[in-house]
C-alpha beads as a LAMMPS data file, in Angstrom:
LAMMPS data file: protein, C-alpha beads

333 atoms
332 bonds

1 atom types
1 bond types

-500.0 500.0 xlo xhi
-500.0 500.0 ylo yhi
-500.0 500.0 zlo zhi

Masses

1 110.0

Atoms # bond

1 1 1 79.088 -15.073 -11.178
2 1 1 79.295 -11.087 -11.411
3 1 1 78.425 -8.740 -8.843
4 1 1 75.442 -7.599 -10.569
5 1 1 74.033 -11.123 -10.484
6 1 1 75.042 -11.493 -7.227
7 1 1 73.244 -8.245 -6.156
8 1 1 70.030 -9.189 -7.634
9 1 1 69.881 -12.567 -6.427
10 1 1 70.207 -11.212 -2.934
11 1 1 67.552 -8.531 -3.581
12 1 1 65.049 -11.102 -4.751
13 1 1 65.483 -13.520 -1.854
14 1 1 65.440 -10.496 0.524
15 1 1 61.950 -9.593 -1.090
16 1 1 60.626 -13.118 -0.891
17 1 1 61.503 -13.248 2.918
18 1 1 60.057 -9.653 3.595
19 1 1 57.008 -10.236 1.300
20 1 1 56.024 -13.729 2.972
21 1 1 56.456 -12.165 6.483
22 1 1 54.330 -9.018 5.617
23 1 1 51.532 -11.328 4.129
24 1 1 51.419 -13.415 7.108
25 1 1 50.745 -10.376 9.268
26 1 1 48.021 -8.844 7.289
27 1 1 44.873 -9.130 9.212
28 1 1 42.497 -7.651 6.683
29 1 1 41.710 -8.643 2.824
30 1 1 41.793 -4.804 2.090
31 1 1 45.680 -5.060 3.582
32 1 1 46.357 -7.954 1.556
33 1 1 45.627 -6.413 -1.650
34 1 1 47.569 -3.506 -0.745
35 1 1 50.451 -5.733 -0.098
36 1 1 49.846 -7.826 -3.562
37 1 1 50.010 -4.452 -5.341
38 1 1 53.173 -3.584 -3.427
39 1 1 55.100 -6.590 -4.282
40 1 1 53.522 -7.979 -7.622
41 1 1 52.108 -4.922 -9.270
42 1 1 53.032 -3.290 -12.424
43 1 1 55.078 -0.971 -10.573
44 1 1 55.673 -3.231 -7.404
45 1 1 58.921 -4.066 -5.854
46 1 1 59.531 -7.205 -7.949
47 1 1 59.192 -5.086 -11.123
48 1 1 61.643 -2.547 -10.083
49 1 1 64.227 -5.151 -9.253
50 1 1 63.487 -7.157 -12.627
51 1 1 64.348 -3.848 -14.233
52 1 1 67.753 -4.009 -13.660
53 1 1 68.128 -7.265 -15.530
54 1 1 69.147 -5.231 -18.682
55 1 1 72.524 -4.557 -17.295
56 1 1 73.422 -8.091 -16.825
57 1 1 75.229 -10.316 -19.296
58 1 1 72.883 -12.607 -21.597
59 1 1 74.186 -15.671 -20.113
60 1 1 73.357 -14.440 -16.430
61 1 1 69.671 -13.377 -17.329
62 1 1 67.982 -17.197 -17.380
63 1 1 69.342 -17.847 -13.915
64 1 1 67.830 -14.466 -12.316
65 1 1 64.470 -14.837 -14.327
66 1 1 64.201 -18.449 -12.871
67 1 1 64.897 -17.112 -9.325
68 1 1 62.433 -14.261 -10.019
69 1 1 59.787 -16.529 -11.226
70 1 1 60.171 -18.660 -7.789
71 1 1 59.897 -15.632 -5.668
72 1 1 56.842 -14.531 -7.825
73 1 1 55.150 -17.953 -7.185
74 1 1 56.039 -18.200 -3.436
75 1 1 54.583 -14.645 -2.964
76 1 1 51.332 -15.695 -4.809
77 1 1 50.935 -18.646 -2.924
78 1 1 51.431 -16.771 0.574
79 1 1 48.749 -14.291 -0.837
80 1 1 46.138 -16.896 -1.642
81 1 1 46.708 -19.007 1.660
82 1 1 46.317 -15.895 3.717
83 1 1 43.058 -14.603 1.612
84 1 1 41.594 -18.034 2.403
85 1 1 42.474 -17.749 5.996
86 1 1 41.130 -14.128 6.197
87 1 1 37.842 -15.289 4.387
88 1 1 37.315 -18.157 6.659
89 1 1 37.811 -16.167 9.938
90 1 1 35.274 -13.531 8.396
91 1 1 32.632 -16.172 7.888
92 1 1 33.157 -17.695 11.298
93 1 1 32.963 -14.377 13.115
94 1 1 29.701 -13.474 10.936
95 1 1 28.303 -17.106 11.903
96 1 1 29.117 -16.432 15.741
97 1 1 27.634 -12.928 15.742
98 1 1 24.363 -14.139 13.944
99 1 1 24.022 -17.456 15.976
100 1 1 20.593 -17.969 16.867
101 1 1 19.602 -19.446 20.268
102 1 1 16.578 -21.742 19.663
103 1 1 16.311 -22.257 23.263
104 1 1 15.514 -18.607 23.939
105 1 1 11.586 -17.454 24.084
106 1 1 10.190 -15.988 20.816
107 1 1 9.361 -12.176 20.538
108 1 1 5.633 -11.906 20.194
109 1 1 4.413 -9.000 17.943
110 1 1 0.781 -8.549 18.272
111 1 1 -1.143 -8.452 14.979
112 1 1 -3.274 -5.504 13.969
113 1 1 -7.204 -5.620 13.607
114 1 1 -9.388 -4.403 10.898
115 1 1 -11.433 -1.402 12.329
116 1 1 -15.090 -2.261 12.462
117 1 1 -15.936 0.538 10.038
118 1 1 -13.410 -0.683 7.503
119 1 1 -14.604 -4.313 7.882
120 1 1 -18.145 -3.151 6.913
121 1 1 -16.828 -1.161 3.909
122 1 1 -14.749 -4.038 2.741
123 1 1 -17.550 -6.445 3.191
124 1 1 -20.100 -4.238 1.194
125 1 1 -17.820 -3.459 -1.497
126 1 1 -17.106 -7.299 -2.048
127 1 1 -20.725 -7.914 -2.516
128 1 1 -21.450 -4.994 -5.018
129 1 1 -18.026 -5.927 -6.734
130 1 1 -19.429 -9.448 -7.287
131 1 1 -22.497 -8.174 -8.807
132 1 1 -20.510 -6.258 -11.474
133 1 1 -20.037 -2.848 -9.613
134 1 1 -17.096 -0.481 -9.986
135 1 1 -15.572 1.085 -6.954
136 1 1 -15.191 4.878 -7.544
137 1 1 -14.122 7.717 -5.173
138 1 1 -14.182 11.588 -5.338
139 1 1 -13.093 14.849 -3.411
140 1 1 -14.672 15.380 0.311
141 1 1 -14.661 19.150 -0.387
142 1 1 -17.335 19.576 -3.063
143 1 1 -18.835 22.250 -5.064
144 1 1 -22.482 23.323 -4.507
145 1 1 -23.104 22.313 -8.090
146 1 1 -21.947 18.670 -7.457
147 1 1 -23.269 18.306 -4.076
148 1 1 -26.957 19.670 -4.665
149 1 1 -27.735 21.316 -7.931
150 1 1 -26.854 18.492 -10.161
151 1 1 -28.622 16.002 -7.826
152 1 1 -31.775 18.126 -8.524
153 1 1 -31.422 20.321 -5.336
154 1 1 -31.602 24.011 -6.195
155 1 1 -30.458 26.759 -3.876
156 1 1 -34.259 27.362 -2.564
157 1 1 -34.945 23.531 -2.172
158 1 1 -36.387 22.470 1.245
159 1 1 -34.439 19.344 1.217
160 1 1 -31.344 21.236 1.785
161 1 1 -32.322 21.901 5.323
162 1 1 -32.080 18.068 5.959
163 1 1 -28.606 18.246 4.841
164 1 1 -27.029 21.360 6.615
165 1 1 -23.192 21.140 6.152
166 1 1 -20.069 22.879 6.573
167 1 1 -19.467 25.542 4.081
168 1 1 -15.848 26.915 3.322
169 1 1 -14.956 30.600 2.738
170 1 1 -14.609 30.210 -1.171
171 1 1 -18.231 29.077 -1.277
172 1 1 -17.410 25.154 -1.641
173 1 1 -18.306 22.913 1.089
174 1 1 -17.691 19.309 2.833
175 1 1 -20.054 16.860 0.771
176 1 1 -23.054 15.648 2.702
177 1 1 -23.114 12.280 0.709
178 1 1 -21.310 10.405 -1.798
179 1 1 -23.857 11.018 -4.481
180 1 1 -21.491 13.469 -5.949
181 1 1 -19.194 10.767 -6.863
182 1 1 -21.895 9.631 -9.079
183 1 1 -22.379 12.944 -10.850
184 1 1 -18.604 13.053 -11.702
185 1 1 -18.714 9.363 -12.759
186 1 1 -21.610 9.770 -14.919
187 1 1 -20.090 13.048 -16.630
188 1 1 -16.993 10.815 -17.567
189 1 1 -18.496 7.735 -18.576
190 1 1 -21.295 6.670 -21.023
191 1 1 -23.896 4.183 -20.057
192 1 1 -24.470 1.687 -18.919
193 1 1 -23.212 2.415 -15.543
194 1 1 -22.727 0.276 -12.410
195 1 1 -20.817 2.228 -9.725
196 1 1 -20.611 2.116 -5.946
197 1 1 -19.023 4.951 -4.055
198 1 1 -17.985 4.774 -0.425
199 1 1 -16.420 7.617 1.714
200 1 1 -16.527 9.982 4.530
201 1 1 -19.322 12.778 4.446
202 1 1 -20.118 15.581 6.796
203 1 1 -23.192 16.958 8.265
204 1 1 -23.860 19.676 11.035
205 1 1 -25.594 17.178 13.369
206 1 1 -25.555 17.304 17.071
207 1 1 -23.279 14.531 18.222
208 1 1 -24.869 11.938 20.418
209 1 1 -25.185 8.047 20.885
210 1 1 -26.496 7.788 17.139
211 1 1 -25.456 11.041 15.265
212 1 1 -22.080 12.182 14.265
213 1 1 -21.048 15.294 12.393
214 1 1 -18.479 13.020 10.420
215 1 1 -19.419 9.585 9.211
216 1 1 -19.442 7.353 6.366
217 1 1 -21.512 6.274 3.423
218 1 1 -21.717 3.717 0.633
219 1 1 -24.043 4.671 -2.296
220 1 1 -24.673 2.705 -5.394
221 1 1 -25.844 3.653 -8.809
222 1 1 -26.957 1.738 -11.841
223 1 1 -27.895 3.468 -15.312
224 1 1 -28.927 1.252 -18.237
225 1 1 -31.755 0.869 -20.583
226 1 1 -35.000 -0.675 -19.405
227 1 1 -34.046 -0.725 -15.384
228 1 1 -37.139 -0.528 -13.215
229 1 1 -37.668 -0.615 -9.736
230 1 1 -37.738 -4.397 -9.564
231 1 1 -34.230 -4.354 -10.457
232 1 1 -33.606 -2.017 -7.642
233 1 1 -35.607 -4.236 -5.153
234 1 1 -33.848 -7.394 -6.233
235 1 1 -30.231 -5.764 -6.071
236 1 1 -30.971 -4.510 -2.370
237 1 1 -32.345 -7.800 -1.437
238 1 1 -29.397 -9.711 -2.637
239 1 1 -27.109 -7.145 -0.732
240 1 1 -28.916 -7.234 2.549
241 1 1 -29.208 -11.047 2.633
242 1 1 -25.505 -11.305 2.363
243 1 1 -24.752 -8.484 4.985
244 1 1 -27.452 -9.744 7.548
245 1 1 -28.916 -13.310 6.456
246 1 1 -32.100 -14.307 4.991
247 1 1 -34.379 -11.827 7.061
248 1 1 -37.632 -9.911 6.084
249 1 1 -37.228 -6.718 4.191
250 1 1 -39.728 -3.925 3.592
251 1 1 -39.757 -1.051 1.222
252 1 1 -41.653 2.197 2.572
253 1 1 -42.521 5.240 0.509
254 1 1 -40.155 8.250 1.023
255 1 1 -38.846 11.356 -0.418
256 1 1 -35.453 11.968 -1.847
257 1 1 -34.731 14.992 -4.126
258 1 1 -32.702 13.031 -6.716
259 1 1 -34.843 9.778 -6.997
260 1 1 -38.410 9.284 -8.118
261 1 1 -40.041 7.231 -6.704
262 1 1 -38.123 6.665 -3.596
263 1 1 -38.212 4.560 -0.638
264 1 1 -36.849 3.581 2.850
265 1 1 -35.659 -0.110 3.304
266 1 1 -36.408 -1.629 6.590
267 1 1 -34.869 -4.830 7.960
268 1 1 -36.575 -7.064 10.740
269 1 1 -33.604 -7.545 13.194
270 1 1 -33.976 -9.248 16.453
271 1 1 -37.987 -8.773 16.165
272 1 1 -38.236 -5.257 15.333
273 1 1 -38.003 -3.398 12.190
274 1 1 -34.732 -1.145 11.539
275 1 1 -34.432 1.313 8.924
276 1 1 -31.251 0.651 7.145
277 1 1 -31.021 2.084 3.648
278 1 1 -32.529 4.863 1.250
279 1 1 -33.126 4.173 -2.220
280 1 1 -35.195 5.041 -5.625
281 1 1 -35.270 5.635 -9.383
282 1 1 -32.918 8.051 -10.593
283 1 1 -34.782 11.548 -11.223
284 1 1 -35.031 12.222 -15.049
285 1 1 -33.539 15.627 -14.004
286 1 1 -30.417 14.112 -12.587
287 1 1 -29.883 12.155 -15.911
288 1 1 -30.212 15.545 -17.894
289 1 1 -27.611 17.461 -15.793
290 1 1 -24.912 14.907 -16.986
291 1 1 -26.310 14.645 -20.570
292 1 1 -28.065 11.240 -20.437
293 1 1 -31.399 10.719 -22.497
294 1 1 -33.877 10.180 -19.742
295 1 1 -36.291 8.795 -22.627
296 1 1 -33.739 6.310 -23.222
297 1 1 -31.984 5.601 -19.860
298 1 1 -33.369 4.868 -16.441
299 1 1 -31.607 3.971 -13.305
300 1 1 -31.771 3.373 -9.695
301 1 1 -29.521 4.462 -6.692
302 1 1 -29.506 3.348 -2.931
303 1 1 -27.333 4.267 -0.226
304 1 1 -26.725 3.689 3.627
305 1 1 -24.533 4.785 6.611
306 1 1 -21.449 2.400 7.495
307 1 1 -21.808 3.431 11.144
308 1 1 -25.361 2.221 10.996
309 1 1 -24.550 -1.137 9.726
310 1 1 -21.666 -1.659 12.167
311 1 1 -23.864 -0.604 15.111
312 1 1 -26.592 -3.217 13.990
313 1 1 -24.133 -6.095 13.043
314 1 1 -21.797 -5.774 16.063
315 1 1 -24.768 -4.534 18.693
316 1 1 -22.913 -1.246 19.505
317 1 1 -24.812 1.053 21.950
318 1 1 -22.893 4.293 21.112
319 1 1 -21.653 5.512 17.804
320 1 1 -18.807 7.537 19.366
321 1 1 -17.058 4.186 20.559
322 1 1 -16.147 3.868 16.635
323 1 1 -14.081 7.066 16.889
324 1 1 -12.608 7.015 20.435
325 1 1 -9.542 4.838 19.237
326 1 1 -10.024 2.851 22.576
327 1 1 -8.008 -0.638 21.862
328 1 1 -10.109 -2.132 24.780
329 1 1 -12.991 -1.594 22.581
330 1 1 -11.633 -2.269 19.114
331 1 1 -9.781 -5.407 19.974
332 1 1 -12.934 -7.167 20.248
333 1 1 -13.390 -7.141 16.428

Bonds

1 1 1 2
2 1 2 3
3 1 3 4
4 1 4 5
5 1 5 6
6 1 6 7
7 1 7 8
8 1 8 9
9 1 9 10
10 1 10 11
11 1 11 12
12 1 12 13
13 1 13 14
14 1 14 15
15 1 15 16
16 1 16 17
17 1 17 18
18 1 18 19
19 1 19 20
20 1 20 21
21 1 21 22
22 1 22 23
23 1 23 24
24 1 24 25
25 1 25 26
26 1 26 27
27 1 27 28
28 1 28 29
29 1 29 30
30 1 30 31
31 1 31 32
32 1 32 33
33 1 33 34
34 1 34 35
35 1 35 36
36 1 36 37
37 1 37 38
38 1 38 39
39 1 39 40
40 1 40 41
41 1 41 42
42 1 42 43
43 1 43 44
44 1 44 45
45 1 45 46
46 1 46 47
47 1 47 48
48 1 48 49
49 1 49 50
50 1 50 51
51 1 51 52
52 1 52 53
53 1 53 54
54 1 54 55
55 1 55 56
56 1 56 57
57 1 57 58
58 1 58 59
59 1 59 60
60 1 60 61
61 1 61 62
62 1 62 63
63 1 63 64
64 1 64 65
65 1 65 66
66 1 66 67
67 1 67 68
68 1 68 69
69 1 69 70
70 1 70 71
71 1 71 72
72 1 72 73
73 1 73 74
74 1 74 75
75 1 75 76
76 1 76 77
77 1 77 78
78 1 78 79
79 1 79 80
80 1 80 81
81 1 81 82
82 1 82 83
83 1 83 84
84 1 84 85
85 1 85 86
86 1 86 87
87 1 87 88
88 1 88 89
89 1 89 90
90 1 90 91
91 1 91 92
92 1 92 93
93 1 93 94
94 1 94 95
95 1 95 96
96 1 96 97
97 1 97 98
98 1 98 99
99 1 99 100
100 1 100 101
101 1 101 102
102 1 102 103
103 1 103 104
104 1 104 105
105 1 105 106
106 1 106 107
107 1 107 108
108 1 108 109
109 1 109 110
110 1 110 111
111 1 111 112
112 1 112 113
113 1 113 114
114 1 114 115
115 1 115 116
116 1 116 117
117 1 117 118
118 1 118 119
119 1 119 120
120 1 120 121
121 1 121 122
122 1 122 123
123 1 123 124
124 1 124 125
125 1 125 126
126 1 126 127
127 1 127 128
128 1 128 129
129 1 129 130
130 1 130 131
131 1 131 132
132 1 132 133
133 1 133 134
134 1 134 135
135 1 135 136
136 1 136 137
137 1 137 138
138 1 138 139
139 1 139 140
140 1 140 141
141 1 141 142
142 1 142 143
143 1 143 144
144 1 144 145
145 1 145 146
146 1 146 147
147 1 147 148
148 1 148 149
149 1 149 150
150 1 150 151
151 1 151 152
152 1 152 153
153 1 153 154
154 1 154 155
155 1 155 156
156 1 156 157
157 1 157 158
158 1 158 159
159 1 159 160
160 1 160 161
161 1 161 162
162 1 162 163
163 1 163 164
164 1 164 165
165 1 165 166
166 1 166 167
167 1 167 168
168 1 168 169
169 1 169 170
170 1 170 171
171 1 171 172
172 1 172 173
173 1 173 174
174 1 174 175
175 1 175 176
176 1 176 177
177 1 177 178
178 1 178 179
179 1 179 180
180 1 180 181
181 1 181 182
182 1 182 183
183 1 183 184
184 1 184 185
185 1 185 186
186 1 186 187
187 1 187 188
188 1 188 189
189 1 189 190
190 1 190 191
191 1 191 192
192 1 192 193
193 1 193 194
194 1 194 195
195 1 195 196
196 1 196 197
197 1 197 198
198 1 198 199
199 1 199 200
200 1 200 201
201 1 201 202
202 1 202 203
203 1 203 204
204 1 204 205
205 1 205 206
206 1 206 207
207 1 207 208
208 1 208 209
209 1 209 210
210 1 210 211
211 1 211 212
212 1 212 213
213 1 213 214
214 1 214 215
215 1 215 216
216 1 216 217
217 1 217 218
218 1 218 219
219 1 219 220
220 1 220 221
221 1 221 222
222 1 222 223
223 1 223 224
224 1 224 225
225 1 225 226
226 1 226 227
227 1 227 228
228 1 228 229
229 1 229 230
230 1 230 231
231 1 231 232
232 1 232 233
233 1 233 234
234 1 234 235
235 1 235 236
236 1 236 237
237 1 237 238
238 1 238 239
239 1 239 240
240 1 240 241
241 1 241 242
242 1 242 243
243 1 243 244
244 1 244 245
245 1 245 246
246 1 246 247
247 1 247 248
248 1 248 249
249 1 249 250
250 1 250 251
251 1 251 252
252 1 252 253
253 1 253 254
254 1 254 255
255 1 255 256
256 1 256 257
257 1 257 258
258 1 258 259
259 1 259 260
260 1 260 261
261 1 261 262
262 1 262 263
263 1 263 264
264 1 264 265
265 1 265 266
266 1 266 267
267 1 267 268
268 1 268 269
269 1 269 270
270 1 270 271
271 1 271 272
272 1 272 273
273 1 273 274
274 1 274 275
275 1 275 276
276 1 276 277
277 1 277 278
278 1 278 279
279 1 279 280
280 1 280 281
281 1 281 282
282 1 282 283
283 1 283 284
284 1 284 285
285 1 285 286
286 1 286 287
287 1 287 288
288 1 288 289
289 1 289 290
290 1 290 291
291 1 291 292
292 1 292 293
293 1 293 294
294 1 294 295
295 1 295 296
296 1 296 297
297 1 297 298
298 1 298 299
299 1 299 300
300 1 300 301
301 1 301 302
302 1 302 303
303 1 303 304
304 1 304 305
305 1 305 306
306 1 306 307
307 1 307 308
308 1 308 309
309 1 309 310
310 1 310 311
311 1 311 312
312 1 312 313
313 1 313 314
314 1 314 315
315 1 315 316
316 1 316 317
317 1 317 318
318 1 318 319
319 1 319 320
320 1 320 321
321 1 321 322
322 1 322 323
323 1 323 324
324 1 324 325
325 1 325 326
326 1 326 327
327 1 327 328
328 1 328 329
329 1 329 330
330 1 330 331
331 1 331 332
332 1 332 333
């Protein structure tokens, strides 16, 4: 045996001893990967030692190659065993950290509740959508044209006094009803039209038990050939029966600038008549303002205050309770 062979053999055996010792001390998978590269990588220690085999006589190379394969297999076995041990320890630590003690009391997270106003809106929209209506929304800040003029209420019209609102410095205003949504919808769509418009509206009302400067409305509009007041009455009857039950309903003649004829709708509730809605056939001037031919199309519209319905259905005594965010009150619903 030459000195070169003896030297390489000693280096390989020392590499195996050092490597197995270092691998057994590795405490993380990351450290284990560093050791693999250090010992068995392309530029690792084993490759460096084997690079010296070129100086050996040909008859000595097979023996050194066999020893090198034995060392490589031993190191690979040590690496795999340590990897499995570290992975098992990691899983065990994770299980211990995430152990659920089923004997501990559960954590109670109280569920939220639907606000009574949202409940009325959702219920009403479900009814109208079931009758084939499309839900539409529009801006709360409106121009004078959409809020008044397109609805047959010019600047000198006395009906404006009934809807005094909040005007902005640029001449726009906060809408007084969601009828403006109907105008915008008709401008964008051709007949026939079936649309319901919910939303927040504003009027300069003195706040008391039954009035608020900010409240919510839902308005419906139907435009088609041959619609009559009978269609309007049938639609309202179905809606009110779904909301309140099979109760007596009556229509009283009234006035709105954008409908003709117009009517108030009363409901007999707990032995007395309550006004709950306004309605009427769409005025021909409104149809003309959106480019519909009033000789071909007719339509009807109706609207109601969401707060009014909520106060009746839930027997509330003060509209301001709906806005106070008092959980003692809201948790009843």
